[in-house]
ZAMILUM-512825 format. One line per field, with one value per residue: residue number from 0; residue in one letter; x, y, z of N, C-alpha, C, O, CB in turn. Coordinates in steps of 0.1 Angstrom, whole numbers, plus 2048, in hexadecimal, padded with zeros to 3 digits. Glycine has a CB too. Example, Ala and Ser with C-alpha at 12.3 -4.5 7.8 and 13.67 -1.06 7.14 Angstrom:
REM residues 2
semi = 0_1
drenti = a_s
n_px = 884_880
n_py = 7C7_7EA
n_pz = 84E_847
ca_px = 87B_889
ca_py = 7D3_7F5
ca_pz = 84E_847
c_px = 884_881
c_py = 7DF_800
c_pz = 84E_84F
o_px = 88E_886
o_py = 7DF_80B
o_pz = 855_850
cb_px = 871_88D
cb_py = 7D3_7FA
cb_pz = 85A_839
REM end
This chain:
REM residues 171
semi = 0_1_2_3_4_5_6_7_8_9_10_11_12_13_14_15_16_17_18_19_20_21_22_23_24_25_26_27_28_29_30_31_32_33_34_35_36_37_38_39_40_41_42_43_44_45_46_47_48_49_50_51_52_53_54_55_56_57_58_59_60_61_62_63_64_65_66_67_68_69_70_71_72_73_74_75_76_77_78_79_80_81_82_83_84_85_86_87_88_89_90_91_92_93_94_95_96_97_98_99_100_101_102_103_104_105_106_107_108_109_110_111_112_113_114_115_116_117_118_119_120_121_122_123_124_125_126_127_128_129_130_131_132_133_134_135_136_137_138_139_140_141_142_143_144_145_146_147_148_149_150_151_152_153_154_155_156_157_158_159_160_161_162_163_164_165_166_167_168_169_170
drenti = x_x_x_x_x_x_x_x_x_x_x_x_x_x_x_x_x_x_x_x_x_x_x_x_x_x_x_x_x_x_x_x_x_x_x_x_x_x_x_x_x_x_x_x_x_x_x_x_x_x_x_x_x_x_x_x_x_x_x_x_x_x_x_x_x_x_x_x_x_x_x_x_x_x_x_x_x_x_x_x_x_x_x_x_x_x_x_x_x_x_x_x_x_x_x_x_x_x_x_x_x_x_x_x_x_x_x_x_x_x_x_x_x_x_x_x_x_x_x_x_x_x_x_x_x_x_x_x_x_x_x_x_x_x_x_x_x_x_x_x_x_x_x_x_x_x_x_x_x_x_x_x_x_x_x_x_x_x_x_x_x_x_x_x_x_x_x_x_x_x_x
n_px = 8B4_897_88C_88D_870_869_85F_83E_832_819_802_7E7_7CD_7DC_7F6_819_82E_84E_864_87D_89B_896_87B_858_838_815_7FA_7D8_7D1_7C1_7C7_7DF_7E1_7E1_7F9_80F_820_836_854_856_85F_86B_85F_869_85C_85B_84D_844_844_83F_833_83D_83F_853_84A_847_85E_856_84E_862_877_875_86F_855_844_82D_817_811_7F9_7E8_7E5_7D8_7C0_7B7_7B2_7A1_7B1_7AD_7AA_7B8_7C9_7C5_7D7_7C9_7D3_7EB_802_815_81C_809_7F4_7DB_7B8_7A6_7B3_7B6_7A9_796_79C_799_7B2_7B4_7A8_7BA_7D1_7C8_7CC_7E6_804_813_82C_84F_85E_851_850_843_83B_821_804_7F8_801_816_832_82D_840_840_831_835_822_80E_805_7E8_7DD_7CA_7C6_7AE_79F_7B5_7B9_7C6_7BD_7BC_7BC_7C0_7D4_7E7_7F0_7FD_80C_7FD_7E2_7DE_7E0_7C9_7B5_7BB_7B4_799_790_798_788_770_773_782_778_774_78B_79F_7BF_7CE_7E6
n_py = 8F4_8F5_8DD_8E2_8E3_8D4_8E6_8E6_8E3_8F4_8EF_8FB_8E7_8D3_8C6_8C3_8AF_8B0_895_87F_875_881_87C_883_887_888_89B_8A6_8C9_8D1_8BF_8C7_8D3_8BC_8B0_8C2_8C9_8B9_8A9_893_872_85C_83B_81C_7FE_7DB_7DE_7F8_81C_831_84D_857_860_864_859_866_85A_83D_832_81F_828_822_829_82F_830_842_83F_857_855_848_85B_870_863_85C_843_826_80D_7F2_7F2_7F7_80E_812_819_823_826_819_827_82F_848_859_86A_876_87B_871_85C_84A_830_820_7FF_7DB_7C4_7AE_7B9_7CD_7BE_7B3_7C7_7C9_7CD_7BA_7A4_7AC_796_783_768_766_780_787_78E_776_760_744_72F_70C_6F4_6D8_6CE_6E0_6F4_712_71F_72C_740_74E_763_764_773_76B_750_73A_734_71C_721_713_702_70D_70F_726_744_75A_750_745_75D_76A_75A_761_77C_77C_76E_781_797_78B_783_798_7B0_7D3_7D7_7C8_7C4_7BF_7C1
n_pz = 8D1_8BD_8A6_883_86F_850_833_825_804_7F2_7D8_7C9_7D3_7DC_7F1_7F6_807_815_818_826_814_7FB_7F3_7EF_7FE_7F6_7FE_806_806_81B_82F_83A_855_865_862_861_876_87A_870_854_84A_830_82F_826_818_80E_7F6_7F2_7F8_815_827_847_86A_887_8A8_8CA_8E3_8F6_918_91C_90C_8F2_8D0_8B9_899_884_869_84E_840_852_866_857_851_86A_876_884_898_88F_874_853_83D_81C_7FE_7E2_7C8_7CB_7D1_7EB_7F4_7EC_7FC_7FB_803_7F0_7E6_7FB_80F_829_832_838_843_832_81A_815_80E_7F7_7E5_7DF_7CC_7B1_7BB_7BB_7BA_7AC_796_77F_77A_77B_78D_7A5_797_793_78A_785_78B_78A_775_761_75D_764_782_790_7AB_7C6_7E3_7FC_816_826_81F_807_7E6_7CD_7AB_795_77B_75F_73C_734_742_73E_73B_754_763_759_765_780_780_77A_792_7A5_7A0_7A7_7C3_7D0_7C6_7C5_7D3_7C8_7B7_799_78C
ca_px = 8AE_88D_88E_886_867_86A_853_835_82F_80B_7FE_7D9_7C7_7E5_802_824_835_85B_868_88B_8A0_891_86D_84D_82B_80B_7EE_7CF_7D4_7B9_7CD_7EC_7E1_7E3_807_819_828_840_85C_852_86A_866_860_868_85B_85F_846_83F_849_835_837_83B_846_856_842_84F_862_84D_855_86E_881_873_868_84D_841_81F_817_809_7EB_7E0_7E2_7CF_7B3_7B2_7AB_7A1_7BD_7A9_7A9_7C4_7C7_7C9_7D9_7C2_7DC_7F7_80D_815_81F_7FE_7EB_7CF_7AD_79F_7BB_7B6_79C_797_79A_79E_7C0_7B2_7A5_7C7_7DA_7C3_7D0_7F5_80A_81A_839_85A_865_849_857_83B_838_813_7FE_7F1_806_824_835_82C_84C_83E_82C_838_817_80E_7FB_7E1_7D8_7C6_7C3_7A1_79E_7C0_7B9_7CA_7B4_7C2_7B3_7C3_7E1_7E5_7FB_805_80A_7F2_7D6_7DD_7DD_7BB_7AD_7BC_7AD_78A_78D_79A_77C_765_776_787_770_77B_798_7A9_7C8_7D2_7F4
ca_py = 8FA_8ED_8D7_8E9_8DC_8D6_8ED_8DF_8EB_8F3_8F3_8F9_8DF_8C8_8C9_8B9_8AE_8AB_88A_87C_86E_887_879_88C_882_891_89B_8B1_8D5_8D1_8B7_8CD_8D4_8AF_8AA_8CC_8CC_8AF_8A5_886_86B_851_82D_813_7EF_7D3_7E1_806_826_838_858_854_868_85E_85C_868_84E_838_832_817_82E_81E_833_829_839_841_843_863_851_845_868_877_85C_85B_836_81D_803_7E5_7F4_7FC_817_80D_823_81D_826_811_830_831_856_861_86A_87E_873_86A_850_842_82A_816_7F1_7D0_7BE_7A6_7C2_7D4_7B4_7B1_7D2_7C9_7CC_7AD_7A4_7AD_789_77A_762_768_78E_789_78B_76A_755_73F_723_700_6ED_6C9_6CA_6EB_6FD_71E_71E_738_740_75A_763_769_772_764_743_739_72C_718_724_70A_702_711_70D_732_74D_763_749_745_76A_76D_754_769_789_779_76B_78D_79E_784_783_7A4_7BC_7E0_7D8_7C0_7C9_7B4_7C3
ca_pz = 8C6_8B7_899_878_867_842_82D_81C_7F8_7EE_7CA_7C8_7DE_7DF_7F8_7F4_814_812_820_825_808_7EF_7F0_7F3_800_7F0_806_803_80D_827_83A_83F_864_86B_860_85F_882_87B_864_850_842_827_834_81A_81B_802_7E9_7F1_801_81C_830_855_873_894_8B4_8D6_8EA_901_925_91B_904_8E4_8C7_8AE_88E_87F_85A_84B_83B_85E_86C_84F_851_877_875_890_897_889_866_84C_833_80E_7F4_7D7_7BC_7CE_7D4_7F9_7F7_7E8_808_7F9_807_7E5_7E3_807_814_834_82E_840_840_826_80F_812_808_7E9_7DC_7DE_7BF_7AE_7C2_7B2_7BA_7A4_78B_773_778_77B_79A_7A6_78E_795_782_78C_785_789_768_757_75B_76C_78D_794_7B9_7CC_7F1_800_824_82C_81A_7F9_7DE_7C0_7A0_78A_774_752_733_732_74D_73B_73E_763_768_756_770_78C_77E_77C_7A0_7AC_79E_7AF_7D1_7D5_7C1_7C3_7DA_7C1_7AE_791_787
c_px = 8A4_891_886_87D_868_85D_84B_832_821_809_7F0_7D4_7D0_7F2_80D_82D_843_85E_878_88E_89A_882_864_840_821_7FF_7E4_7D3_7CD_7BE_7DA_7EC_7E4_7F2_812_822_833_848_858_85E_863_869_85E_865_85E_859_842_847_83D_83B_834_843_849_84D_84B_853_858_855_861_879_880_86B_861_84C_832_81F_80D_7FB_7E3_7DC_7D7_7C1_7AE_7AB_7AB_7AC_7B9_7A7_7B7_7C0_7CD_7CB_7D4_7CB_7E9_803_80C_818_813_7F3_7DF_7C2_7A6_7A7_7BC_7A9_79F_793_79E_7AC_7BE_7B0_7B2_7D0_7D5_7C8_7DF_7F9_810_828_844_862_85D_851_850_839_829_80D_7F6_7F6_814_826_833_835_849_839_82E_82C_818_802_7F5_7DB_7D4_7C4_7B6_79F_7A8_7C1_7BD_7C1_7BB_7B8_7B6_7D1_7DE_7F1_804_803_7FF_7E4_7D4_7DA_7CE_7B2_7AE_7B4_79E_787_78F_78E_770_767_77A_77F_779_788_7A3_7B2_7CD_7E0_7FE
c_py = 8F1_8E9_8DF_8DF_8DF_8DD_8E5_8E8_8E9_8F8_8F0_8F2_8D4_8CD_8BE_8BA_8A8_8A0_888_876_874_884_883_884_88C_88F_8A6_8BD_8D6_8C9_8BC_8CE_8C7_8AB_8B5_8CE_8C1_8AE_896_87F_861_844_824_805_7E8_7D8_7F0_80F_82D_843_855_85F_860_862_85F_85A_84A_837_828_81C_82A_828_82C_833_838_846_84F_85F_84E_852_86F_870_85B_84E_82F_812_7F6_7E7_7F9_806_812_819_81E_81C_81E_81A_834_83F_85F_860_873_875_86C_85D_846_83C_820_808_7E7_7CC_7B6_7AF_7C9_7CB_7B2_7BB_7D3_7C7_7BE_7AE_7A5_7A0_77F_775_764_777_791_786_77E_75E_751_732_717_6F6_6DE_6C5_6D5_6F4_709_71D_72B_736_74D_759_76A_768_76A_755_743_72F_729_71A_71B_70B_704_710_71A_73B_756_75D_748_752_76E_766_75C_775_787_776_778_796_798_786_790_7B1_7C8_7E1_7D0_7C8_7BD_7B5_7C4
c_pz = 8BF_8A9_88E_870_858_83C_823_811_7F4_7E0_7C9_7D5_7E2_7E7_7F7_801_812_81D_81F_817_7FB_7EB_7F5_7F4_7FB_7FA_801_80C_81B_832_83F_84F_86B_86B_860_86B_884_86E_861_849_839_82E_828_81F_80E_7F5_7E8_7FA_808_824_83E_85D_880_89F_8BF_8DC_8F4_90E_926_912_8F5_8DC_8BC_8A3_88B_871_858_847_847_865_865_850_85F_87A_882_88D_890_87A_860_842_826_805_7E7_7CB_7BF_7D1_7E3_7FD_7F2_7F3_807_7FC_7FC_7E1_7EF_80A_81F_82F_839_83C_833_819_80B_80A_7F9_7DF_7DB_7CF_7BD_7B4_7B7_7B1_7B2_798_77E_76F_778_788_79A_79E_792_78D_78B_785_782_77B_75D_754_764_776_790_7A2_7BD_7DB_7F4_80F_82B_827_80B_7F2_7D1_7B5_794_784_765_749_732_73F_74B_73E_74D_769_765_761_77D_78B_780_78B_7A8_7AC_7A7_7BE_7D7_7D1_7BF_7CA_7D3_7B8_7A6_78B_792
o_px = 8A7_897_87B_881_868_852_851_82F_81C_80E_7EC_7D7_7CC_7F7_809_832_844_85B_87E_885_89A_87E_867_83E_823_7FA_7E8_7D7_7D3_7BA_7E0_7F6_7E9_7F6_81E_82D_839_843_857_866_857_874_854_86B_863_85E_83C_84F_833_847_829_84C_841_848_857_84C_852_861_869_883_888_862_867_852_82C_826_803_7F2_7D6_7D1_7CE_7B7_7A2_7A0_7B4_7AF_7C2_7A3_7BF_7B4_7D9_7C3_7DA_7CA_7F1_80E_803_816_814_7EB_7DA_7C2_7A0_7A1_7C2_79E_7AA_789_7A4_7B0_7C7_7B5_7B5_7D7_7DD_7C9_7E5_7F2_813_82E_843_86A_861_857_855_837_825_811_7EE_7EF_81D_81C_836_832_84F_83E_828_82C_822_7F7_7FC_7D4_7D9_7C0_7B4_79F_7A6_7CA_7B7_7BE_7C0_7AC_7AF_7D8_7D5_7FC_810_7F8_7F8_7DB_7C9_7D2_7C8_7A8_7A5_7AD_797_77D_788_78A_769_75E_777_780_783_790_7AF_7AE_7D1_7E5_80A
o_py = 8E5_8F0_8E2_8D5_8EA_8DA_8DE_8F4_8DD_902_8E5_8F6_8CB_8D8_8B3_8C5_89D_8A1_890_871_86D_888_88C_87A_898_884_8AF_8BB_8DA_8CA_8B5_8CB_8C7_8A3_8B1_8D5_8C1_8B1_88E_886_85D_842_824_800_7EE_7D5_7F3_80B_82F_843_850_866_857_86E_85B_850_853_83B_82A_815_82D_82F_824_83E_82E_84F_850_866_850_853_874_877_858_84E_830_80F_7F0_7DD_7FD_808_80E_822_814_812_81D_814_83B_843_86B_857_879_869_861_855_83C_843_81A_806_7EB_7D0_7B8_7AC_7CB_7CF_7AF_7B9_7DD_7C1_7B7_7B9_79F_79E_774_77D_763_77B_79D_77C_77C_754_759_72B_717_6F0_6D8_6BB_6D4_6FB_70B_71A_735_72C_758_74E_775_75C_762_74E_74B_724_732_716_71C_714_6FF_710_719_73A_75A_763_74A_753_775_76C_75D_779_78F_77B_77A_79B_7A0_789_793_7BB_7C7_7EA_7D1_7D2_7B3_7AC_7C6
o_pz = 8BD_8A2_890_86C_855_841_81B_813_7F4_7DC_7C8_7E0_7EB_7E3_7F6_804_80E_829_818_810_7F1_7E0_7FD_7ED_7FB_7FD_7F9_817_825_83E_848_855_876_873_85F_869_88F_864_86A_842_83B_834_822_82A_805_7EA_7DD_802_802_827_841_858_884_89F_8BF_8DA_8FB_90E_92F_90F_8ED_8E2_8B5_8A4_88D_86D_85F_84B_847_86B_86B_851_861_87F_88A_882_88B_873_868_83F_826_805_7E2_7C4_7B5_7D4_7E6_809_7F5_7F4_811_7F9_7FF_7DB_7EE_808_820_828_843_831_82A_80F_7FF_801_7F1_7D3_7D6_7C7_7C7_7B3_7AC_7A9_7B1_791_773_764_775_78E_792_79E_794_78A_797_77A_77A_775_752_74A_76B_772_793_7A5_7B8_7DF_7EF_814_834_82C_803_7F6_7CA_7B6_78A_788_75F_74F_730_745_754_743_752_772_76D_765_784_795_787_790_7B2_7B6_7AE_7C5_7E3_7D8_7B9_7C7_7D6_7B2_7AC_784_790
cb_px = 8B9_880_88B_890_858_86C_859_828_839_802_807_7D5_7BA_7E9_7FF_82D_82D_866_861_890_89D_89A_86A_84B_828_807_7F1_7C0_7D1_7AA_7CF_7EE_7D4_7DB_807_812_820_83A_86B_846_874_86D_856_875_84C_85C_83B_830_852_82E_830_840_83F_865_838_848_870_847_84B_869_88E_86C_872_840_84A_816_811_810_7EC_7E8_7EF_7D3_7B5_7A9_7B0_793_7C2_79D_79E_7CB_7CD_7BF_7E9_7B6_7DF_7FA_80D_81E_82C_7F8_7F3_7CD_7A3_79F_7C9_7BC_795_78D_7A2_794_7C5_7A6_79A_7CD_7DA_7B4_7CB_7FB_814_81A_83B_864_866_83C_859_82D_83E_80C_7F6_7E3_805_826_844_81D_858_833_81D_83D_80A_80C_802_7D5_7E2_7B9_7CF_795_790_7BF_7AC_7D9_7A6_7C7_7B4_7B9_7E8_7E0_7F6_801_817_7F2_7D6_7EB_7E6_7B7_7B2_7CB_7AF_786_797_7A6_777_765_780_796_765_772_796_7A2_7D4_7C8_7F5
cb_py = 8FE_8F4_8C8_8F0_8DE_8C9_8FA_8DB_8E7_8FB_8EC_8F1_8DA_8C0_8CC_8BD_8A6_8B6_87D_873_860_884_86B_897_87E_88D_89E_8AC_8E1_8CD_8A9_8DA_8DA_8A5_8A3_8D9_8CD_8A1_8A7_886_864_851_82B_813_7EC_7C5_7D8_806_831_82E_866_846_875_860_851_871_84F_82A_82D_809_82B_810_83E_824_837_84A_837_86A_845_83B_871_877_84E_867_82E_816_800_7E0_7FF_7F0_826_803_827_826_834_808_83D_828_85A_85C_86D_883_87C_873_854_84A_822_81B_7EE_7C4_7B6_79D_7CC_7D9_7A7_7B1_7DF_7BD_7D7_7AA_797_7B8_784_782_753_762_793_780_797_76C_75A_73C_723_6FA_6EE_6C5_6C6_6E5_6F6_72B_718_73C_73A_75F_769_763_76D_764_73B_734_733_709_733_70B_6F4_720_709_73A_755_767_73B_740_774_767_745_76C_78E_76C_761_795_79F_775_778_7A6_7BF_7EB_7D2_7B6_7D1_7B1_7CF
cb_pz = 8BB_8B8_898_86F_86C_83A_826_824_7ED_7F8_7BF_7BC_7DB_7D2_807_7E7_81E_813_81C_830_809_7E4_7F7_7E9_80F_7E2_815_806_805_824_834_839_869_865_852_85D_88E_880_866_848_84C_819_840_812_820_805_7E8_7F4_7F9_826_82B_859_876_898_8B7_8E0_8F0_8FD_930_916_909_8E3_8C2_8B3_882_888_853_840_832_867_86D_841_84B_87B_86B_892_8A4_88F_862_845_837_808_7F3_7D3_7B8_7C2_7CB_800_7F0_7DA_814_7EA_80E_7D9_7DF_812_808_83F_821_841_84B_828_812_81E_810_7E9_7E2_7E6_7BB_79F_7CA_7B7_7C9_7A0_78E_775_76B_770_79F_7A3_780_7A4_77D_78B_78D_793_768_74B_75E_763_79A_78A_7C3_7C5_7F9_7F8_829_83A_81C_7F8_7DB_7C1_79B_77F_776_751_726_725_750_72C_738_769_761_748_772_78E_770_774_7A4_7A7_790_7AB_7D4_7D1_7CB_7C8_7E8_7BA_7B5_786_77D
REM end
């Protein structure tokens, strides 16, 4: 018996794709033909949730998966897809853009493991100050040491605007 495909709900020009664990992905109505013939599941990583589907088994019996945003964008393998708003389940084309790996990393949210709670800022225990750093093309740049985490974050924000431009995220 063929597997039953979960029903996509459409409201205006937006479609809601049911995923596993009670999640939903959002897509443009015009992209339904690209994704409607499969059941999609939620794929969680350390900082986000994404919609994905399983691929057929290869000749060695291994099964991979493909992300919904990659299917919708039809992207070349040397590029990544960035979710502009940081929501990995918002797969509307206005929220997706092709980026390099470095640009995609620039748009990451502050880590939940951050001791300061501010992007680019960490405590410098040797002298009790706050260290501001930024990554540019895979290289870490020290922005200095500051008395407060807010001052260090201000330095990070300025550097993010300079080095990351529209791809930078400061929160």
